[in-house]
C-alpha positions as CSV (number, residue, x, y, z in Angstrom):
1,M,-227.0,-76.8,97.9
2,K,-226.9,-76.1,94.1
3,Q,-229.6,-73.4,94.5
4,F,-227.7,-71.8,97.4
5,L,-224.5,-71.9,95.4
6,R,-226.1,-70.1,92.5
7,E,-226.7,-67.1,94.8
8,Y,-223.1,-67.0,95.9
9,L,-221.4,-67.2,92.5
10,T,-219.7,-64.0,91.3
11,D,-219.5,-63.5,87.6
12,R,-215.9,-62.7,86.5
13,S,-216.5,-63.5,82.8
14,D,-215.2,-61.3,80.1
15,E,-215.6,-61.2,76.3
16,E,-213.4,-64.3,75.9
17,N,-213.7,-66.4,79.0
18,F,-216.5,-67.5,81.2
19,I,-215.3,-67.8,84.9
20,F,-217.1,-67.6,88.2
21,S,-215.9,-67.4,91.8
22,V,-217.2,-68.0,95.3
23,T,-215.8,-66.6,98.5
24,C,-215.7,-68.7,101.7
25,T,-217.7,-66.8,104.4
26,E,-215.3,-68.3,107.0
27,C,-211.8,-67.7,105.8
28,G,-212.4,-65.3,102.9
29,S,-210.5,-67.5,100.4
30,V,-211.7,-67.2,96.9
31,W,-212.3,-70.3,94.6
32,K,-212.5,-69.8,90.9
33,S,-214.2,-72.0,88.4
34,T,-212.3,-73.6,85.5
35,P,-212.3,-70.9,82.8
36,I,-214.3,-71.8,79.7
37,R,-213.4,-70.0,76.5
38,F,-216.2,-68.4,74.5
39,S,-216.4,-70.2,71.2
40,K,-216.4,-66.9,69.2
41,A,-213.7,-65.1,71.3
42,R,-211.7,-62.6,69.3
43,A,-214.0,-63.1,66.3
44,K,-215.4,-59.6,65.3
45,P,-218.9,-59.8,63.8
46,L,-218.8,-58.0,60.4
47,T,-222.5,-57.2,60.3
48,E,-225.2,-56.2,62.8
49,A,-226.9,-59.6,62.1
50,K,-223.7,-61.5,63.0
51,H,-223.4,-59.3,66.1
52,I,-226.9,-60.3,67.2
53,I,-226.1,-64.0,66.6
54,A,-222.8,-63.7,68.5
55,Q,-224.6,-62.0,71.5
56,A,-227.2,-64.8,71.6
57,L,-224.5,-67.4,71.4
58,Y,-222.5,-65.7,74.1
59,E,-225.6,-65.7,76.4
60,R,-226.3,-69.4,75.9
61,E,-222.6,-70.4,76.4
62,H,-222.6,-68.2,79.5
63,A,-225.5,-69.9,81.0
64,R,-224.0,-73.3,80.3
65,A,-220.7,-72.2,81.9
66,F,-222.6,-70.9,85.0
67,E,-224.2,-74.3,85.5
68,D,-220.8,-76.0,85.0
69,A,-219.4,-73.6,87.7
70,V,-222.3,-74.5,90.1
71,N,-221.6,-78.3,89.5
72,E,-217.9,-77.7,90.1
73,A,-218.3,-75.5,93.2
74,V,-220.3,-78.2,94.9
75,H,-217.1,-80.2,95.4
76,H,-215.4,-77.2,97.1
77,F,-218.1,-75.8,99.5
78,N,-220.4,-77.0,102.2
79,L,-223.4,-75.3,103.8
80,C,-223.2,-75.3,107.6
81,P,-226.4,-76.8,109.0
82,L,-226.3,-74.5,112.0
83,C,-225.3,-71.0,110.8
84,K,-226.3,-71.6,107.2
85,R,-223.1,-70.1,105.9
86,L,-221.4,-71.3,102.8
87,V,-217.8,-72.4,103.7
88,C,-214.9,-74.0,101.8
89,N,-213.8,-77.6,102.5
90,H,-211.0,-76.3,104.7
91,C,-213.4,-74.6,107.1
92,F,-216.0,-77.4,107.2
93,L,-215.4,-80.0,109.9
94,I,-216.4,-83.5,110.0
95,C,-217.5,-84.0,113.5
96,D,-218.9,-87.0,115.5
97,D,-222.6,-86.1,115.5
98,L,-223.0,-83.2,113.0
99,D,-220.6,-81.8,110.6
100,M,-220.3,-78.0,110.9
101,C,-218.1,-75.0,110.1
102,R,-215.2,-74.0,112.3
103,T,-217.0,-71.2,113.9
104,C,-219.9,-73.2,115.1
105,A,-217.5,-76.1,116.1
106,G,-215.6,-73.7,118.3
107,Y,-218.7,-72.1,119.9
108,L,-220.0,-75.6,120.6
109,Q,-216.6,-76.9,121.6
110,E,-216.9,-79.7,119.0
111,E,-213.8,-81.2,117.5
112,G,-213.6,-82.5,114.0
113,E,-211.4,-82.8,110.9
114,A,-211.6,-80.5,107.9
115,V,-213.1,-82.0,104.8
116,L,-209.9,-81.0,103.1
117,E,-206.8,-80.4,105.2
118,E,-204.2,-77.9,104.0
119,V,-201.6,-79.5,101.8
120,A,-198.0,-78.8,102.9
121,V,-195.9,-77.0,100.2
122,Y,-192.2,-77.9,100.3
């Protein structure tokens, strides 16, 4: 699942924050990872040597933030065992025999309850 998620993560990072997103293939909702601030954000390297160091540090922190985002996204998405699409918890149903996405459940006339039901906002 984590390897599959790595392929779906979209990098939305900038010079100051690392952030990634995944779009549900069922409903199109976009989940965004918790932003992680680059340790040297807003610090301007004064020399070329410091610029090279800052770039290497950025790349290392970016890779770490990417893995954190994968680990976070695992709790928000599921892989449908039938159609192999990545869907959010709202679109993934817990069914009697086999859990699946809403589309597959509808096609197979299966009923189930979403992993995460919509929360009513008052």
